[in-house]
C-alpha positions in Angstrom: 83.6 102.4 88.2 83.3 105.7 86.8 81.1 109.4 88.2 78.5 110.3 86.3 79.7 113.0 83.7 83.5 112.5 84.7 85.7 110.6 82.8 87.2 109.3 86.1 87.0 106.4 88.4 85.7 107.4 91.8 88.9 107.4 93.5 90.4 109.4 90.8 87.2 111.7 90.9 87.5 112.7 94.6 91.4 113.3 94.3 90.5 115.7 91.7 88.3 117.4 93.2 89.9 118.2 96.6 92.7 119.5 94.1 90.1 121.6 92.5 88.9 123.2 94.8 91.6 123.9 97.2 94.3 126.6 96.3 96.8 125.8 93.3 99.5 123.9 94.2 102.8 125.9 94.8 104.0 127.7 91.5 107.8 127.1 89.9 109.5 130.9 89.7 108.9 130.4 85.7 108.6 128.1 83.4 109.3 130.6 80.7 112.2 128.9 77.8 113.5 130.3 74.8 115.0 127.9 72.5 117.4 128.6 69.4 117.9 125.4 67.7 119.0 126.2 64.4 120.7 129.4 63.3 118.7 130.3 60.5 115.6 132.6 60.6 111.8 131.3 60.4 109.9 131.2 57.6 106.6 130.5 59.5 105.1 130.6 62.6 102.9 128.4 64.9 101.2 129.0 67.8 99.9 126.7 70.1 97.4 128.0 73.3 95.5 125.6 75.7 91.7 125.2 76.4 89.4 127.7 75.0 86.5 127.1 77.5 83.4 128.8 77.5 83.4 132.4 79.0 79.6 132.4 80.7 79.1 135.8 79.6 82.1 137.5 80.6 84.3 139.7 77.8 87.5 138.5 77.1 90.5 140.7 76.9 94.3 140.2 76.1 97.5 142.4 77.5 99.4 143.9 74.5 102.2 141.4 74.9 99.8 138.1 74.5 97.9 139.9 71.4 101.9 140.6 69.7 102.9 137.3 70.7 100.2 135.7 68.1 99.2 138.2 65.9 102.1 137.6 63.8 101.2 133.5 63.5 100.8 132.0 60.4 98.6 129.3 62.2 97.2 129.5 66.2 96.1 125.9 67.3 94.1 125.6 70.2 91.6 123.0 72.1 87.8 123.8 72.0 86.8 122.7 75.3 83.4 122.4 74.5 80.4 122.5 72.2 77.4 124.2 70.7 74.1 123.0 71.0 71.0 124.2 71.9 70.2 121.9 75.1 69.8 123.5 78.8 73.2 123.6 80.3 74.0 121.8 83.0 77.2 121.9 85.9 79.8 119.9 84.9 79.5 120.3 80.7 80.4 122.6 78.4 79.0 124.1 75.6 80.2 127.7 73.9 77.9 130.5 72.6 79.1 132.0 69.3 80.9 134.9 70.7 83.8 132.7 71.5 84.5 133.7 67.8 85.4 137.1 67.9 87.1 136.6 71.0 89.5 134.3 69.0 89.7 137.2 65.9 90.8 139.5 68.1 94.0 137.9 67.8 93.9 136.5 64.1 91.6 136.0 61.7 89.5 132.9 62.2 91.2 131.4 59.0 94.1 131.4 60.7 92.9 129.4 63.5 92.9 125.6 64.0 90.8 124.2 66.4 90.7 120.3 68.1 87.8 119.3 69.6 89.0 116.1 71.2 88.4 116.4 74.9 86.6 115.2 77.8 83.7 117.4 77.2 83.3 116.4 73.3 80.2 113.9 74.0 78.9 116.2 76.9 75.3 116.9 74.7 75.9 113.9 72.6 76.9 113.0 68.9 74.8 115.4 67.3 76.3 118.3 69.3 79.7 117.3 68.3 78.6 117.5 64.6 77.1 120.7 65.3 80.2 121.9 66.0 82.2 120.8 63.4 79.8 121.7 60.9 79.8 125.6 62.5 83.4 125.4 62.2 83.4 124.4 59.0 80.7 127.7 58.1 82.8 129.7 60.1 86.2 129.0 57.7 88.0 127.8 60.9 89.8 124.2 60.4 89.9 121.6 62.6 90.2 117.8 63.7 90.0 115.2 66.7 87.3 113.2 65.3 87.0 109.8 64.6 87.1 110.4 61.2 90.0 113.0 61.2 92.7 112.3 64.1 95.1 114.0 61.6 95.2 117.8 59.6 98.0 118.3 57.1 98.6 122.2 57.2 100.8 121.7 54.4 102.1 118.4 52.5 104.6 117.6 54.8 103.7 119.4 58.1 100.7 117.8 60.0 98.4 117.8 63.4 97.4 114.8 65.3 95.0 114.8 68.2 93.0 112.5 70.6 91.9 112.8 74.0 92.4 110.1 76.8 89.5 111.3 78.2 85.5 111.6 78.0 82.9 113.0 80.8 80.4 110.7 79.0 80.6 107.6 76.7 79.7 108.7 73.1 81.2 107.6 69.4 83.1 110.1 66.8 85.8 111.4 68.7 89.3 110.8 68.3 90.4 108.0 71.4 93.8 107.0 70.6 96.7 107.9 68.9 96.8 106.9 65.1 100.7 107.1 65.0 102.9 109.5 63.9 102.9 109.8 59.9 105.4 107.7 58.4 106.3 109.9 56.1 109.2 112.4 56.2 108.0 115.5 57.8 107.6 117.8 60.7 104.4 116.4 63.0 102.9 117.5 65.8 100.9 115.8 68.4 98.0 117.8 70.2 97.0 115.0 73.0 94.1 115.9 76.0 95.5 113.7 78.4 97.4 113.6 82.0 95.2 114.6 85.7 93.5 117.9 85.9 95.1 120.7 88.3 98.8 118.8 88.7 102.0 120.5 87.9 103.6 117.9 86.9 102.9 114.7 84.0 102.8 111.5 86.1 105.5 109.1 85.7 103.4 106.8 83.7 103.2 109.4 81.2 105.5 109.2 78.3 105.5 111.4 74.6 104.3 109.6 71.9 106.9 108.6 69.5 107.2 110.3 65.6 106.2 113.4 66.4 108.6 116.4 66.8 106.7 118.5 68.9 104.1 117.3 71.5 101.9 120.0 73.1 99.4 119.0 75.4 96.0 120.3 77.3 93.5 119.0 79.9 95.2 119.7 83.2 94.0 123.3 83.6 97.5 124.1 85.3 100.6 124.6 82.5 103.0 122.0 82.8 107.1 121.9 82.3 108.6 122.5 78.9 111.3 120.3 77.8 113.7 119.1 75.1 113.8 115.6 75.4 116.1 114.2 72.7 115.1 115.5 69.4 111.8 116.0 70.6 109.8 119.4 72.2 106.9 118.5 74.7 104.9 120.7 76.5 103.2 118.6 78.6 100.5 120.7 79.1 99.4 124.5 78.2 96.5 124.6 81.0 93.7 127.4 80.3 94.0 130.2 77.7 90.4 131.6 78.5 87.4 130.5 81.1 84.6 132.3 83.1 84.6 130.2 86.1 86.7 131.7 88.9 88.4 128.9 90.4 91.5 130.3 91.8 93.0 126.8 89.9 91.5 127.7 86.8 93.4 131.1 86.2 97.2 129.6 84.7 98.2 128.9 81.3 101.0 129.2 79.1 101.3 130.2 75.4 103.7 127.9 72.7 105.1 130.0 69.1 107.3 127.8 67.0 109.7 128.9 64.0 109.6 126.8 61.4 112.4 126.7 58.3 114.0 124.6 55.5 117.2 124.2 56.3 118.0 121.9 53.2 116.0 119.8 50.7 113.7 117.8 53.5 110.7 118.8 55.5 110.8 122.3 57.8 112.8 122.0 61.0 111.2 124.0 64.5 114.3 126.5 64.3 113.3 128.1 67.1 110.8 127.9 70.4 108.9 130.6 72.9 107.0 129.0 75.8 105.8 131.7 77.9 103.6 131.0 81.1 100.0 133.4 81.3 97.6 134.7 84.0 93.9 134.6 83.8 92.7 137.5 86.1 88.8 137.0 86.6 85.5 138.6 88.1 81.9 138.8 86.9 82.6 141.2 84.0 85.7 139.8 81.8 88.8 137.3 82.2 92.1 139.0 81.0 95.0 137.1 79.9 98.6 138.5 80.3 101.7 137.1 80.6 102.8 136.1 84.0 106.5 138.0 83.1 106.5 141.2 81.4 109.9 139.8 79.6 110.6 136.5 78.1 113.9 134.5 79.7 117.4 134.5 78.0 117.8 132.4 74.8 119.2 129.1 75.2 121.0 127.3 72.4 120.2 124.1 71.2 123.2 122.9 73.1 122.1 124.4 76.2 119.0 123.0 76.1 119.6 119.2 76.2 121.8 120.4 79.4 118.5 120.9 81.0 118.1 118.0 83.6 114.6 116.1 82.6 114.1 114.2 85.8 110.7 114.4 87.0 111.1 112.3 90.1 
């Protein structure tokens, strides 16, 4: 039996509520990682952020380090947690105001943003609100993916993004719910699943990265989870929150990822470097200020170093 306005069973819901209204679980000293995978300079950069949540009238502020990290990216990808609707807001539902576009544009122009719309809040206000949301994104010139008709978006002939969600708060149609499978054609393929369990610092043992993707960058947990290299695949289990107007302590963390791409031969581009940095969301009644948790990045790890890191999740 599911709890109304929640994707979970009663047992899973009660467990989530306990985590949500408790202090955040103990935080690791650092999840930051910088990987140098090929000794060539990047020709293109893609930034990835976590949940872009409603701000409820608060001002979003970004530290200079975060701004600099993302401003040079050719593309920035984020999860639009919520929809646009004229219907009255209710607790547990997520709806955005048009001011969110000004927030995004402080970092990069709107035509450099790509937003995923496959998440547990996609159907909070019914299928018409999801259609309205994608129409608004189209009019703004913002690329998007995440409906059942558009689970995948090509960034180039041989670079693709694919998204889907494990969860929906309300039953509904039109949302990408399953991994359609990585493209069979050679290329650099990125998966952006909305998966895992809220307010947990580690993926559960049953959670496994989808096959065929070069990079997996997830969201939904509202806390950042580790960034790992697993054989030839990079996995950012969850990027946590990027902005939010809610002030619960457990919602004040996230991470941002930047990958550099280059063609090292005649084939498709490869990821030549990656940088994963934790962020803090300092919130009060007026603003949400996003800054790096650590002011300086860690030392660079080579491909051989990164492969030696233990991936045991217990």
